C-alpha positions in Angstrom: 15.1 17.8 37.4 12.2 17.7 35.0 12.5 20.1 31.6 10.7 23.4 32.0 9.0 22.9 28.6 7.0 19.3 29.9 5.4 21.1 32.5 3.7 23.4 29.9 3.0 20.2 27.7 1.7 18.4 30.4 -0.9 21.1 31.5 -1.6 21.7 27.9 -2.4 17.7 27.7 -4.5 18.0 31.0 -6.4 21.3 29.8 -7.3 19.1 26.6 -8.7 16.3 28.4 -10.6 18.7 30.6 -12.4 19.6 27.4 -13.1 16.5 25.7 -16.8 16.6 25.9 -17.1 20.2 24.4 -15.1 18.8 21.8 -17.3 16.1 21.1 -20.5 18.0 20.9 -18.6 20.7 18.7 -17.8 17.5 16.4 -20.8 16.4 16.2 -22.7 20.1 15.4 -20.1 20.9 12.8 -20.7 17.1 11.0 -24.5 17.8 11.2 -24.1 21.4 9.7 -22.0 20.0 6.5 -24.4 16.7 6.1 -27.4 19.2 5.8 -25.4 21.2 3.4 -24.0 18.7 1.3 -25.7 16.9 -1.8 -26.2 13.3 -0.8 -25.4 12.8 -4.1 -21.7 13.7 -4.1 -20.8 12.7 -0.6 -21.2 9.1 1.0 -20.7 10.1 4.5 -18.4 12.5 7.1 -16.0 10.8 9.1 -14.5 12.7 12.3 -11.9 12.3 14.7 -10.4 14.2 17.5 -6.8 14.3 18.4 -5.2 11.5 20.6 -3.2 12.5 23.6 0.1 11.0 22.2 -0.7 12.7 19.0 -1.2 16.2 20.7 1.9 15.5 22.3 3.7 14.7 19.7 2.6 17.9 17.7 3.7 20.2 20.9 6.9 18.7 20.6 7.9 18.4 16.6 5.9 22.1 16.5 7.8 23.6 18.8 4.8 24.9 20.3 5.9 25.3 24.1 8.4 28.3 22.6 5.9 30.0 20.5 3.0 30.2 22.8 3.3 31.6 26.6 0.0 28.7 28.3 -1.8 25.8 27.7 -4.8 27.8 26.8 -2.9 29.0 23.6 -1.4 25.6 23.0 -4.3 24.4 22.6 -6.6 27.1 21.0 -4.1 27.7 18.2 -3.8 23.5 17.2 -5.2 24.0 14.0 -6.2 20.0 13.2 -7.5 19.5 17.1 -10.9 18.1 15.2 -10.3 16.5 12.2 -13.0 15.9 9.8 -13.1 14.3 6.3 -15.8 14.4 4.0 -16.0 11.1 2.0 -16.7 11.2 -1.8 -17.3 8.3 -4.0 -14.9 9.7 -7.0 -11.6 12.2 -7.4 -13.6 14.3 -9.5 -16.3 14.6 -6.8 -13.6 16.3 -4.5 -14.0 19.5 -6.4 -17.8 19.2 -6.3 -17.9 18.9 -2.7 -15.5 22.0 -2.4 -17.6 23.8 -4.8 -20.9 23.4 -2.8 -18.6 24.4 0.5 -17.4 27.6 -1.6 -21.1 28.5 -2.2 -22.5 28.0 1.3 -19.6 29.6 3.4 -20.1 32.9 1.3 -19.8 35.7 4.4 -16.1 36.9 4.6 -15.4 38.0 8.2 -12.5 40.5 9.7 -10.0 37.6 10.1 -10.5 36.3 6.1 -12.5 32.8 7.3 -16.1 32.6 5.8 -19.0 31.9 7.2 -22.8 31.3 6.6 -25.6 33.8 7.3 -27.3 31.1 9.4 -23.9 29.3 11.2 -22.2 32.2 12.1 -20.3 30.3 14.8 -18.9 28.2 12.4 -16.2 29.6 9.9 -14.2 28.4 7.4 -10.9 29.5 5.7 -12.5 29.3 2.0 -10.2 32.3 0.7 -7.1 29.7 0.8 -5.8 28.2 -2.4 -7.7 24.9 -3.2 -6.3 22.2 -3.7 -3.2 22.4 -1.3 0.1 20.8 -2.8 2.0 18.4 -0.4 5.4 17.8 -0.1 4.8 14.7 -1.6 3.9 17.0 -4.7 0.6 15.5 -4.6 -2.9 17.6 -3.8 -5.5 17.7 -1.2 -8.5 19.7 -0.4 -7.6 20.8 3.1 -9.4 24.0 4.6 -8.6 25.4 7.9 -12.1 26.2 10.3 -12.6 27.0 13.5 -16.1 26.8 15.7 -16.8 29.6 18.0 -17.7 28.7 21.3 -18.5 31.4 24.0 -15.4 33.6 23.6 -13.0 31.2 22.4 -12.2 29.3 19.0 -12.2 25.5 18.9 -10.3 24.8 15.5 -10.6 22.1 13.0 -9.1 20.8 10.0 -11.5 20.1 7.0 -10.4 17.4 4.3 -12.2 16.3 1.2 -11.1 12.9 -0.1 -12.1 10.2 -2.9 -12.4 6.6 -1.5 -8.9 6.1 -3.5 -7.1 9.4 -2.2 -8.2 8.0 1.7 -7.0 4.6 1.2 -3.7 5.7 -0.6 -3.2 8.5 2.3 -3.7 5.6 5.1 -0.8 3.8 3.6 1.6 6.9 3.1 0.7 8.0 6.4 1.5 4.8 8.2 4.7 3.8 6.2 6.3 7.7 5.5 4.8 10.2 8.3 4.1 7.7 11.2 7.3 5.4 10.5 10.1 7.0 12.4 12.5 4.3 11.6 11.8 5.0 8.1 15.6 5.4 6.8 17.0 3.2 4.4 14.8 2.0 2.1 12.6 5.4 1.7 13.2 6.1 -1.9 11.9 2.6 -3.1 9.2 2.8 -1.0 8.1 6.4 -2.1 8.5 4.9 -5.8 6.5 1.9 -4.7 3.8 4.3 -3.3 3.9 6.8 -6.6 3.2 3.3 -8.4 0.3 2.6 -6.2 -1.2 6.0 -6.3 -0.8 5.8 -10.2 -2.6 2.5 -9.8 -5.6 4.0 -7.9 -6.3 6.8 -10.1 -7.0 4.4 -12.8 -9.5 2.4 -10.7 -11.0 5.8 -9.6 -11.3 6.6 -13.3 -13.0 3.3 -14.5 -15.2 3.1 -12.0 -16.2 6.4 -12.5 -16.6 6.0 -15.9 -18.7 2.8 -15.0 -20.8 4.8 -13.1 -21.6 7.4 -15.6 -22.3 4.9 -18.0 -25.7 4.3 -16.4 -28.9 6.3 -17.7 -31.8 5.2 -15.6 -32.1 1.5 -16.2 -30.6 0.9 -19.5 -27.8 -1.1 -19.8 -24.1 -0.5 -20.7 -23.5 -0.4 -23.9 -21.8 -3.0 -25.9 -18.8 -0.7 -26.8 -18.2 0.2 -23.1 -18.4 -3.6 -22.5 -15.5 -4.0 -25.0 -13.9 -1.5 -23.2 -14.0 -2.8 -19.7 -14.6 -6.0 -17.5 -16.4 -5.1 -15.0 -14.8 -8.4 -13.2 -11.5 -7.7 -14.1 -11.7 -4.1 -13.2 -12.9 -5.7 -9.0 -10.0 -8.4 -9.3 -7.8 -5.8 -10.0 -8.8 -3.1 -7.3 -8.6 -6.4 -4.6 -5.5 -7.1 -5.7 -4.2 -3.2 -5.9 -5.7 -2.5 -1.9 -4.8 -5.6 -0.7 -1.3 -5.8 -2.0 0.2 -3.3 -0.3 -1.4 -4.3 3.3 -0.1 -7.3 2.7 3.6 -6.3 2.4 2.9 -3.6 5.0 2.0 -6.4 7.3 4.5 -9.4 6.6 7.1 -7.1 5.3 7.3 -8.6 1.4 5.3 -9.2 -1.4 2.9 -12.5 -2.5 1.3 -12.9 -5.5 -2.4 -12.7 -4.9 -3.6 -12.0 -8.3 -5.2 -15.4 -8.4 -6.6 -14.9 -5.2 -8.1 -11.4 -6.4 -9.4 -13.1 -9.4 -11.0 -15.5 -7.5 -12.9 -13.2 -5.3 -13.3 -10.6 -7.9 -15.6 -13.4 -9.6 -17.2 -14.6 -6.6 -18.4 -10.5 -5.5 -19.8 -10.2 -9.4 -21.4 -13.6 -9.4 -23.2 -12.8 -5.5 -23.6 -9.0 -5.8 -23.2 -7.1 -8.5 -24.6 -9.8 -11.6 -27.0 -6.4 -12.4 -25.2 -3.8 -12.7 -27.5 -1.5 -14.6 -28.4 0.1 -11.5 -26.3 2.5 -9.9 -26.6 1.1 -6.8 -24.5 -1.7 -7.6 -21.6 0.4 -8.2 -21.8 2.4 -4.6 -22.1 -1.3 -3.5 -18.7 -1.9 -4.9 -17.2 1.0 -3.7 -18.4 0.3 -0.4 -16.5 -3.0 -0.7 -13.5 -0.9 -1.3 -14.0 1.3 1.3 -14.3 -1.7 3.6 -10.4 -2.9 2.8 -9.5 0.1 3.2 -10.5 0.9 6.8 -9.7 -3.1 7.7 -6.2 -3.5 9.4 -5.8 -6.9 7.8 -2.9 -7.8 9.9 -1.5 -11.3 7.8 0.2 -13.1 10.8 -2.4 -13.8 13.3 -5.0 -16.9 12.9 -8.5 -16.8 11.7 -11.1 -17.6 14.0 -14.2 -19.3 12.4 -16.9 -22.0 13.0 -18.6 -24.1 11.0 -21.9 -23.0 9.6 -24.9 -23.9 12.0 -27.3 -24.0 8.9 -25.2 -26.7 6.9 -27.0 -29.9 7.1 -26.1 -31.2 3.5 -22.9 -33.7 3.9 -21.0 -31.4 1.1 -21.1 -28.4 3.2 -20.0 -29.8 6.5 -17.1 -31.7 4.9 -15.6 -28.8 3.0 -16.3 -26.5 5.6 -14.2 -28.6 8.1 -11.5 -28.7 5.1 -11.5 -25.0 4.8 -11.2 -24.2 8.8 -8.5 -26.7 8.8 -6.4 -25.6 5.9 -6.5 -22.0 6.5 -4.5 -21.5 9.2 -1.6 -23.9 7.8 -1.6 -23.1 3.9 -0.7 -19.4 3.5 -2.4 -19.4 0.0 -5.9 -20.0 1.6 -5.1 -18.1 4.8 -4.7 -15.0 2.2 -7.7 -16.1 0.4 -10.5 -16.0 3.4 -8.8 -12.9 5.1 -9.4 -11.1 2.1 -12.8 -12.7 2.0 -13.2 -11.6 5.6 -12.2 -8.0 4.9 -14.5 -7.5 1.6 -17.6 -8.7 2.8 -19.7 -6.8 5.1 -20.5 -9.4 8.2 -18.6 -11.0 10.7 -16.1 -14.3 10.0 -18.9 -16.8 10.7 -21.7 -15.1 8.5 -18.8 -14.4 5.6 -17.7 -18.0 6.0 -21.1 -19.6 5.9 -22.0 -17.4 2.6 -19.1 -18.7 0.7 -19.5 -22.0 1.9 -23.2 -21.7 0.7 -22.2 -20.1 -2.7 -19.5 -22.6 -3.0 -22.1 -25.6 -2.7 -24.8 -23.8 -5.3 -21.8 -23.3 -7.7 -20.8 -27.0 -8.3 -24.2 -28.7 -7.1 -27.1 -27.4 -9.2 -30.4 -26.9 -7.2 -32.3 -29.5 -10.0 -29.5 -31.9 -10.4 -31.2 -34.5 -8.7 -34.3 -33.9 -10.0 -35.0 -36.6 -12.1 -32.1 -39.2 -11.0 -32.3 -41.6 -8.6 -36.5 -42.4 -9.3 -35.9 -46.4 -9.2 -35.1 -46.3 -5.3 -37.3 -45.5 -3.1 -37.4 -41.7 -1.4 -35.2 -42.8 1.9 -32.9 -44.8 -0.3 -32.4 -41.5 -2.6 -31.8 -39.6 0.4 -28.8 -41.8 1.2 -27.6 -41.9 -1.8 -27.3 -38.4 -2.4 -25.6 -38.1 1.3 -23.1 -39.9 0.2 -22.5 -38.9 -3.3 -22.1 -35.2 -2.1 -19.9 -36.4 0.6 -17.5 -38.3 -2.1 -17.4 -34.8 -4.1 -16.1 -33.0 -1.0 -13.3 -35.5 -0.3 -12.5 -36.0 -3.9 -11.9 -32.0 -3.9 -9.9 -32.2 -0.6 -7.9 -34.8 -2.0 -6.9 -32.5 -4.6 -5.3 -30.2 -2.0 -5.2 -27.0 -4.1 -6.8 -23.2 -3.9 -8.1 -23.9 -7.5 -10.8 -26.3 -6.1 -12.0 -22.7 -6.1 -11.4 -21.0 -9.3 -14.3 -20.1 -11.6 -13.0 -22.3 -14.4 -12.6 -25.2 -12.2 -16.0 -25.0 -10.8 -17.8 -25.1 -14.0 -15.7 -28.3 -14.9 -16.5 -30.1 -11.4 -20.2 -29.3 -12.2 -19.6 -31.0 -15.3 -17.7 -33.9 -14.1 -20.2 -34.6 -11.0 -23.5 -34.6 -13.5 -21.7 -36.8 -15.5 -20.8 -39.2 -12.3 -24.6 -38.6 -11.3 -25.8 -40.0 -14.7 -23.4 -43.2 -14.5 -24.4 -43.8 -11.1 -28.3 -43.4 -11.7 -28.0 -46.3 -14.2 -25.9 -48.9 -12.1 -27.9 -48.9 -8.9 -31.9 -49.3 -7.7 -31.9 -48.9 -3.9 -29.0 -47.9 -1.5 -27.9 -51.7 -0.8 -26.8 -51.8 -4.4 -24.9 -48.3 -4.2 -23.6 -49.0 -0.6 -22.0 -52.1 -2.1 -19.7 -50.4 -4.7 -19.3 -46.8 -2.7 -15.3 -47.7 -2.2 -15.2 -48.1 -6.2 -17.6 -44.8 -6.5 -15.3 -42.8 -4.5 -12.3 -43.5 -6.6 -13.9 -43.0 -9.5 -15.2 -39.5 -8.6 -11.9 -38.5 -7.5 -9.7 -40.0 -10.2 -12.6 -37.8 -12.4 -11.9 -34.4 -10.5 -8.4 -35.0 -9.9 -8.0 -35.2 -13.7 -9.2 -31.9 -13.9 -6.2 -30.1 -11.8 
């Protein structure tokens, strides 16, 4: 015979499902009100969610609501976080600024202790509660109960205010601790690890805010500030700290990704953030970190990528095929591209094509052929350049190391290739001359490149 408590639980779930459209409408209305009320300079958006059926069932059982309340309506109406909203802000200090704006807006107290705004009387927040609240883990959070008066009944919701780093950290903790019922033996060790991650994220938050606040109009960062912080290193450290835990969670053990993080930090800096006199560049960086936070980053499933359709030069075609072949065979390459695809905004194919282009342009300068091979006809020069770029790609592939994309190596590869071009230019007058000694040229370039590693 089915337990009696499951009857009221099932009826509560049914009522919850019947009211889904109502919850969606209310969620949109609350979000719209908050977005219009908050200063756009403080928040980066508002994320929302409605409890899932499984989460609702779990909470009813865990909190014994089937004993506390005598009807499905009472259970659903007293679920304080049936709807969840989160005000996303950039920095930890912005959490208080957003909370202060809420206090100023919801300033009329009701008999039940909640606060409303005269222009939004159906939306109430418990602004009298002490904020930020201290959680069981010892850390604080801005978490405010509220309700939306829809006719005669209240639909309750929970409003949180979180900075980027706090959102990222709490997401990790939630998955590892609160949602993992097998979390037993190593709980002390993992909690210590979480505390360390939290401390690192707070440091990152502070450094980013110092950078952000250091901008004054279009003025550059002062030299004294530059001496204290390397923006590129900060990006690399943030990528390392944010992705390392995701990697450990996915495969069950840690891997040193500092080298990969350094490569990606430089790549992002060179591609997107070189002109960091504009605050928008910092906001772009925060957007990158948010994409990492939102990405599940499963490090076990194969990556699916296609060669760039617009790559017409021999180098890009050859190196693309190499990257695609090696990324699912060599774990070091796999992690590199996995994180690359997480931090970039496009799909895998778009991100891959852009990386190949940037890699090509970093090694082969736009004007490197401009004054070379003038003794050859234009058609012969085109053939020579095609074969030389293919040789360069083959030389890099033969090295068989991810260090070919390291910044310090790229500069040396570029110098080596330019010297090689000078040498070949002096020895040929047409494509036939070149083709006769092609194997020797390939060995010469491959040996020169190999010596760099």
